[in-house]
C-alpha positions as CSV (number, residue, x, y, z in Angstrom):
1,X,84.4,-129.5,-50.6
2,X,85.1,-132.6,-48.6
3,X,87.4,-134.7,-50.7
4,X,90.6,-133.1,-52.0
5,X,88.7,-131.5,-55.0
6,X,87.7,-134.8,-56.6
7,X,84.2,-136.1,-57.4
8,X,84.0,-139.4,-55.8
9,X,81.2,-141.7,-56.8
10,X,78.8,-142.7,-53.9
11,X,78.2,-146.1,-55.6
12,X,81.9,-146.9,-55.1
13,X,84.2,-144.3,-53.4
14,X,87.1,-145.8,-55.0
15,X,86.1,-144.3,-58.4
16,X,86.3,-140.5,-59.3
17,X,85.4,-138.4,-62.2
18,X,88.5,-138.0,-64.6
19,X,89.8,-136.1,-67.4
20,X,92.8,-138.3,-68.2
21,X,93.4,-136.9,-71.7
22,X,94.7,-133.5,-70.5
23,X,93.0,-130.4,-70.5
24,X,92.4,-129.8,-74.2
25,X,89.1,-128.5,-75.7
26,X,86.6,-131.3,-76.2
27,X,88.3,-133.7,-73.6
28,X,85.7,-136.2,-72.5
29,X,85.2,-137.1,-68.9
30,X,85.4,-140.8,-67.8
31,X,85.3,-142.7,-64.5
32,X,88.7,-143.9,-63.1
33,X,90.1,-145.1,-59.9
34,X,90.8,-142.2,-57.6
35,X,94.4,-141.1,-57.4
36,X,96.1,-137.8,-57.1
37,X,96.3,-137.0,-60.7
38,X,95.6,-133.4,-61.9
39,X,92.6,-134.7,-64.2
40,X,90.6,-135.5,-61.1
41,X,90.9,-132.2,-59.4
42,X,88.0,-129.7,-59.9
43,X,86.6,-126.5,-58.4
44,X,83.1,-125.0,-58.5
45,X,82.5,-121.2,-59.3
46,X,79.7,-119.2,-57.7
47,X,78.2,-119.2,-61.1
48,X,77.9,-122.9,-61.3
49,X,80.8,-123.9,-63.5
50,X,82.8,-127.0,-62.5
51,X,86.3,-126.2,-63.8
52,X,89.7,-127.9,-63.8
53,X,92.1,-126.9,-61.2
54,X,94.9,-127.1,-63.8
55,X,93.1,-125.0,-66.1
56,X,90.5,-122.6,-64.7
57,X,89.3,-121.5,-68.2
58,X,88.1,-125.0,-68.8
59,X,84.6,-126.1,-67.6
60,X,82.5,-129.4,-67.9
61,X,79.7,-128.9,-70.4
62,X,77.3,-130.7,-72.6
63,X,76.2,-130.0,-76.1
64,X,72.7,-130.9,-75.3
65,X,70.6,-131.9,-72.3
66,X,69.5,-135.3,-73.6
67,X,69.8,-138.9,-72.6
68,X,73.3,-140.2,-73.0
69,X,74.9,-136.8,-73.8
70,X,78.7,-137.1,-73.0
71,X,80.2,-134.6,-70.6
72,X,83.1,-132.6,-72.1
73,X,85.8,-130.2,-70.9
74,X,86.3,-127.0,-72.7
75,X,86.5,-123.2,-72.8
76,X,83.8,-122.0,-70.2
77,X,80.7,-120.5,-71.7
78,X,77.9,-118.5,-70.3
79,X,74.8,-120.8,-71.1
80,X,73.3,-123.4,-68.9
81,X,74.9,-126.2,-70.8
82,X,78.1,-125.0,-68.9
83,X,76.4,-124.6,-65.5
84,X,75.7,-127.3,-62.9
85,X,73.7,-127.5,-59.7
86,X,75.1,-129.6,-56.9
87,X,72.5,-130.7,-54.5
88,X,73.1,-131.7,-50.9
89,X,72.0,-135.3,-52.0
90,X,75.1,-135.4,-54.2
91,X,73.2,-135.1,-57.3
92,X,75.0,-133.1,-60.1
93,X,72.4,-131.5,-62.4
94,X,72.8,-129.5,-65.6
95,X,71.2,-126.2,-64.8
96,X,67.5,-125.8,-65.6
97,X,67.1,-129.6,-66.4
98,X,66.3,-132.6,-64.6
99,X,69.5,-134.4,-66.0
100,X,72.2,-135.7,-63.8
101,X,75.9,-136.5,-64.1
102,X,75.7,-140.4,-64.4
103,X,77.9,-143.4,-64.3
104,X,76.5,-145.4,-67.3
105,X,74.7,-148.5,-66.1
106,X,76.2,-148.0,-62.6
107,X,79.3,-149.9,-63.9
108,X,82.2,-149.0,-61.7
109,X,85.3,-149.7,-64.1
110,X,88.4,-147.9,-65.4
111,X,87.5,-145.8,-68.4
112,X,83.8,-146.1,-67.3
113,X,81.4,-144.0,-69.2
114,X,80.2,-140.7,-67.8
115,X,77.1,-139.2,-69.4
116,X,74.0,-137.3,-68.7
117,X,70.8,-139.2,-67.7
118,X,67.4,-138.4,-66.3
119,X,67.8,-138.0,-62.5
120,X,66.5,-141.1,-60.6
121,X,68.3,-140.9,-57.1
122,X,70.6,-143.9,-57.8
123,X,73.9,-144.1,-56.2
124,X,75.5,-143.8,-59.7
125,X,74.3,-140.4,-59.9
126,X,75.5,-139.2,-56.5
127,X,79.0,-137.7,-55.9
128,X,80.9,-136.7,-53.0
129,X,82.8,-133.6,-53.4
């Protein structure tokens, strides 16, 4: 961990992964300007869960490994849809797939869309953590 527990986009380091709507089940991740808010602070478990610092029982997950799947936060599960592999390149992949955490269209904007997309190596799929 190199960035105060935030996932900062390599495409524009001013933007971070965020859960602005609290830590309720089903909250959707978005892209926002990096600040010190609790919704931007995450940890990674040995099992591959990315969980909220403010609520370690809530993990990032997808309902299916498909193009455009939204990334949610909710009660941690045991399946691969709740587990991530963080590569040295900065790619964050859903376990057992070739789908990456992606800033949709590379658009660096407040409330920007975060989704799953086929890994392609673009900076909008690479994160500093």
